[in-house]
VMD Tcl script that draws the C-alpha trace (Angstrom):
set ca {
  {0.00 0.00 0.00}
  {1.33 3.42 -0.86}
  {2.08 5.97 1.83}
  {-0.70 8.30 2.94}
  {1.80 10.92 1.97}
  {5.53 10.54 1.75}
  {7.46 11.53 4.89}
  {7.72 15.22 5.63}
  {5.36 16.62 3.02}
  {2.16 18.41 3.99}
  {0.22 21.64 4.21}
  {0.53 22.63 0.56}
  {-0.87 26.08 -0.15}
  {-2.23 26.28 -3.68}
  {-1.79 29.50 -5.62}
  {-5.06 29.61 -7.52}
  {-3.92 32.13 -10.08}
  {-0.76 30.24 -10.95}
  {-2.28 26.82 -10.42}
  {0.80 25.64 -8.54}
  {1.92 25.31 -4.89}
  {3.45 28.42 -3.34}
  {4.90 26.87 -0.18}
  {5.26 23.67 1.82}
  {6.12 22.89 5.43}
  {7.77 19.69 6.69}
  {5.59 18.42 9.49}
  {6.46 14.75 10.06}
  {5.97 11.28 8.66}
  {2.73 10.42 6.83}
  {0.48 13.39 7.65}
  {-3.24 12.70 7.47}
  {-5.81 15.20 8.80}
  {-5.41 18.87 9.61}
  {-7.41 21.68 11.15}
  {-6.71 25.43 11.23}
  {-7.69 27.78 14.04}
  {-8.72 31.42 13.85}
  {-5.19 32.36 14.92}
  {-3.80 30.83 11.73}
  {-2.13 27.91 13.45}
  {-2.59 24.55 11.74}
  {-2.64 21.27 13.66}
  {-1.59 18.29 11.54}
  {-2.00 14.64 12.57}
  {1.10 12.67 11.50}
  {2.46 9.22 12.33}
  {4.94 10.81 14.74}
  {2.75 13.30 16.57}
  {0.67 16.42 16.02}
  {2.58 19.13 14.19}
  {1.80 22.77 15.00}
  {2.34 25.06 12.02}
  {2.40 28.84 11.74}
  {0.68 29.23 8.37}
  {1.70 32.87 7.99}
  {5.41 32.28 8.58}
  {5.17 28.78 7.09}
  {7.18 27.14 9.84}
  {6.62 24.19 12.13}
  {6.41 25.43 15.70}
  {6.23 22.06 17.49}
  {5.69 18.33 17.12}
  {3.61 17.00 20.00}
  {4.19 13.26 20.64}
  {1.24 11.00 21.33}
  {0.61 9.58 24.78}
  {-0.80 6.41 23.20}
  {1.67 3.76 22.07}
  {0.84 3.13 18.42}
  {3.86 1.14 17.26}
  {6.76 2.09 15.01}
  {6.53 5.18 12.83}
  {5.61 3.97 9.35}
  {3.62 5.04 6.30}
  {0.67 3.46 4.56}
  {-3.08 3.44 4.93}
  {-2.98 1.35 8.11}
  {-0.05 3.03 9.84}
  {-0.29 3.94 13.51}
  {-0.57 7.48 14.78}
  {-2.92 10.38 14.23}
  {-5.80 10.31 11.77}
  {-8.87 12.49 12.30}
  {-8.36 15.80 14.09}
  {-10.65 18.60 15.27}
  {-10.53 21.89 17.17}
  {-12.83 22.86 20.03}
  {-15.15 25.79 19.24}
  {-13.32 27.99 21.76}
  {-9.92 27.05 20.32}
  {-8.57 25.84 23.66}
  {-8.21 22.16 22.80}
  {-7.38 19.97 19.83}
  {-8.74 16.43 19.65}
  {-6.87 13.83 17.60}
  {-7.83 10.26 16.85}
  {-4.85 7.90 17.26}
  {-4.83 4.62 15.37}
  {-3.30 1.59 17.08}
  {-2.97 -1.02 14.31}
  {-5.13 -4.07 15.02}
  {-6.53 -2.66 18.27}
  {-8.93 -0.03 19.55}
  {-7.64 3.52 19.22}
  {-7.81 6.65 21.34}
  {-8.78 10.29 21.22}
  {-6.10 12.46 22.76}
  {-6.76 15.96 24.08}
  {-4.15 18.65 23.43}
  {-4.09 21.97 25.28}
  {-3.47 24.52 22.53}
  {-1.76 26.95 24.93}
  {0.75 24.53 26.47}
  {0.88 22.18 23.43}
  {0.72 19.16 25.70}
  {-1.52 16.08 25.79}
  {-3.79 16.52 28.81}
  {-6.09 13.52 28.48}
  {-6.84 10.31 26.61}
  {-10.12 8.53 25.94}
  {-10.53 5.02 24.47}
  {-12.41 4.81 21.16}
  {-12.95 2.22 18.44}
  {-10.68 0.91 15.72}
  {-9.00 3.26 13.24}
  {-10.56 6.66 14.07}
  {-10.73 8.03 10.51}
  {-12.45 11.26 11.52}
  {-12.95 13.39 14.64}
  {-15.67 16.02 15.09}
  {-16.91 18.24 17.92}
  {-20.48 19.13 18.88}
  {-21.52 22.75 18.25}
  {-21.48 23.52 21.98}
  {-18.09 21.85 22.48}
  {-19.38 19.43 25.08}
  {-18.81 16.24 23.12}
  {-16.19 14.90 20.75}
  {-17.04 12.24 18.15}
  {-14.60 9.71 16.73}
  {-15.72 7.89 13.59}
  {-14.32 4.41 14.18}
  {-13.88 2.94 10.71}
  {-12.95 -0.65 11.53}
  {-15.41 -1.17 14.38}
  {-18.52 0.15 12.58}
  {-19.28 2.78 15.19}
  {-18.95 6.32 16.48}
  {-17.56 7.00 19.94}
  {-18.90 10.01 21.82}
  {-16.41 11.48 24.31}
  {-17.49 13.87 27.08}
  {-15.09 16.80 26.68}
  {-14.98 17.43 30.44}
  {-14.89 13.95 31.97}
  {-13.59 11.97 28.94}
  {-16.24 9.33 29.61}
  {-17.19 7.50 26.43}
  {-20.12 5.71 24.81}
  {-20.07 3.86 21.53}
  {-22.89 3.89 18.98}
  {-23.02 1.40 16.11}
  {-23.43 2.95 12.65}
  {-23.71 0.10 10.18}
  {-26.52 0.56 7.64}
  {-25.27 -2.49 5.71}
  {-24.59 -4.57 8.83}
  {-21.17 -5.65 10.11}
  {-20.70 -8.81 8.07}
  {-17.19 -9.00 6.65}
  {-15.54 -7.36 9.65}
  {-12.20 -5.78 8.88}
  {-12.49 -6.84 5.25}
  {-15.72 -4.95 4.65}
  {-15.84 -1.74 2.58}
  {-19.22 -0.83 4.03}
  {-17.94 1.01 7.08}
  {-18.14 4.61 8.31}
  {-15.37 6.89 7.08}
  {-16.02 10.59 7.65}
  {-18.81 12.47 9.43}
  {-20.06 16.02 9.79}
  {-22.08 17.49 12.65}
  {-25.20 19.38 11.58}
  {-25.27 22.62 13.60}
  {-29.06 22.90 13.52}
  {-29.69 19.79 15.62}
  {-26.28 18.33 16.52}
  {-26.88 15.14 14.55}
  {-24.02 13.41 12.71}
  {-24.26 12.80 8.97}
  {-22.31 9.80 7.69}
  {-22.45 8.95 3.95}
  {-22.21 5.36 2.73}
  {-21.53 4.25 -0.85}
  {-23.48 7.06 -2.51}
  {-26.60 5.11 -1.54}
  {-27.35 5.76 2.12}
  {-26.88 8.71 4.44}
  {-26.82 7.58 8.06}
  {-28.15 10.29 10.37}
  {-27.00 9.58 13.93}
  {-28.62 11.29 16.90}
  {-25.85 11.20 19.54}
  {-28.33 11.86 22.34}
  {-29.90 8.42 22.00}
  {-27.69 6.55 19.53}
  {-30.51 6.08 17.03}
  {-29.71 6.03 13.31}
  {-32.09 6.92 10.50}
  {-31.28 6.33 6.84}
  {-31.86 8.72 3.93}
  {-31.37 7.85 0.26}
  {-28.35 9.11 -1.71}
  {-27.84 8.91 -5.48}
  {-24.13 8.89 -6.46}
  {-23.67 5.10 -6.18}
  {-19.94 5.27 -5.49}
  {-17.64 4.59 -2.55}
  {-17.57 7.73 -0.38}
  {-15.05 9.29 1.99}
  {-14.66 13.00 2.87}
  {-17.60 15.24 3.78}
  {-18.25 18.82 4.86}
  {-21.11 21.30 5.20}
  {-21.42 24.70 3.54}
  {-22.69 27.66 5.60}
  {-26.26 27.16 4.29}
  {-26.30 23.49 5.31}
  {-25.51 21.94 1.93}
  {-23.69 18.62 2.39}
  {-20.67 17.94 0.19}
  {-19.49 14.32 -0.08}
  {-16.48 12.96 -1.97}
  {-17.04 9.88 -4.10}
  {-13.72 8.06 -4.42}
  {-14.75 5.81 -7.28}
  {-15.93 2.23 -7.73}
  {-15.43 -0.55 -5.22}
  {-17.93 -2.97 -6.71}
  {-18.52 -3.74 -10.39}
  {-21.78 -1.78 -10.44}
  {-20.39 1.38 -8.81}
  {-20.12 4.72 -10.57}
  {-17.01 6.86 -11.13}
  {-15.52 9.44 -8.71}
  {-17.71 12.43 -7.96}
  {-18.66 15.21 -5.59}
  {-22.21 15.01 -4.27}
  {-23.84 18.37 -3.58}
  {-26.82 17.65 -1.32}
  {-29.18 20.50 -0.44}
  {-30.78 20.68 3.03}
  {-34.05 19.38 1.54}
  {-32.27 16.20 0.34}
  {-32.14 16.98 -3.37}
  {-28.78 16.13 -4.92}
  {-26.63 16.87 -7.92}
  {-23.53 14.83 -8.64}
  {-20.44 16.52 -10.09}
  {-18.13 14.09 -11.94}
  {-14.46 14.17 -10.89}
  {-11.47 12.99 -12.83}
  {-9.86 10.22 -10.78}
  {-10.17 9.25 -7.10}
  {-10.31 11.97 -4.42}
  {-10.31 11.87 -0.61}
  {-11.49 14.92 1.33}
  {-13.21 18.26 0.76}
  {-13.23 21.77 2.22}
  {-15.39 24.75 1.28}
  {-14.80 28.49 1.06}
  {-16.23 30.75 3.77}
  {-18.96 32.02 1.45}
  {-19.93 28.50 0.41}
  {-19.35 29.11 -3.28}
  {-16.27 26.95 -3.90}
  {-15.31 23.40 -2.96}
  {-11.72 22.14 -2.82}
  {-11.33 18.36 -3.16}
  {-8.05 16.59 -2.46}
  {-6.66 14.03 -4.88}
  {-4.49 12.17 -2.39}
  {-6.83 9.25 -1.62}
  {-5.92 6.58 0.94}
  {-5.54 3.81 -1.62}
  {-4.02 3.37 -5.08}
  {-5.24 5.68 -7.82}
  {-4.40 8.99 -6.12}
  {-3.03 12.03 -7.93}
  {-0.95 14.95 -6.67}
  {-3.39 17.81 -6.66}
  {-6.76 19.29 -5.75}
  {-9.91 19.84 -7.77}
  {-11.75 23.15 -7.49}
  {-15.53 23.03 -7.98}
  {-17.70 26.13 -8.50}
  {-20.81 25.36 -6.45}
  {-22.81 28.31 -7.79}
  {-22.39 27.61 -11.50}
  {-23.64 24.14 -12.34}
  {-22.41 24.45 -15.92}
  {-18.78 25.15 -15.00}
  {-16.21 22.38 -15.29}
  {-14.07 21.42 -12.26}
  {-10.52 22.79 -12.37}
  {-7.54 20.62 -11.43}
  {-4.50 22.17 -9.71}
  {-1.20 20.59 -8.69}
  {-0.73 20.51 -4.93}
  {2.23 18.61 -3.49}
  {2.53 14.88 -2.98}
  {-0.65 12.91 -2.33}
  {-2.64 15.58 -0.42}
  {-5.28 14.13 1.92}
  {-6.59 16.56 4.53}
  {-7.43 20.11 3.49}
  {-8.43 23.38 5.17}
  {-9.21 26.82 3.78}
  {-7.36 29.71 5.44}
}
mol new
graphics top color blue
foreach p $ca { graphics top sphere $p radius 0.5 }
foreach p [lrange $ca 0 end-1] q [lrange $ca 1 end] { graphics top cylinder $p $q radius 0.2 }
display resetview
């Protein structure tokens, strides 16, 4: 399996006018997810620890080691170390999901002022994504290999796990039909988890109940985000089964209506501009078939063609400054 990214390459800033990277920062081995605070600091989950980056000066300020033992520092889709990462609404804490190969993982809490790990909570296997409730009281780890989401109390670090498996759990670790990424809907605090361009699992973390809504892209899906008006964007990575459709970006309105934007080649994650008019989709992808760039999609003009830009080596996570 190819590396998530090759060691030391991350945080590529794309110059939209030139269509080429303008800077890069070495952060550590096999970076995965990243989040950027209002102060311009980026927090990047790598195999070695969480890198803290000054995006204005384009320098790494620190590399915070994990408290959880996750094995030797390696690359690849199943490597140990940080995966999903999120920032508390008040900016005081960062939450990172740590993968322990073959075992349950952990969410580690980092104090953004001291840059130290201040707490650890057990979660499920391979925490692909981490999200925070709108009020900051709970943290959610999307546990890919255990078919569930773990809710973590931000104050006590007590946990509860909620199964999210609209296709069932048959196949175990070998199944493709597992949760990958989630978004928290601000209006009601529910988690939205897309599956296979066919089913949207809506998880109410207050009671653990899951309802299913229909989706239309019919393709394996990974990254997801919400625009300011509540439109859900979901990345279709491409076919897993023989009947699956090609890579795409699903644009799902709050009323459930969808349009599917074709993408050229597999993609992984998506971010959106502050005004909700532009989506940026990474071409890194966690498996074979990736490409070294991002695709820019105009969300307001349905007739416009997506634009491909070069952006470093196998970009996965993405944030808009």
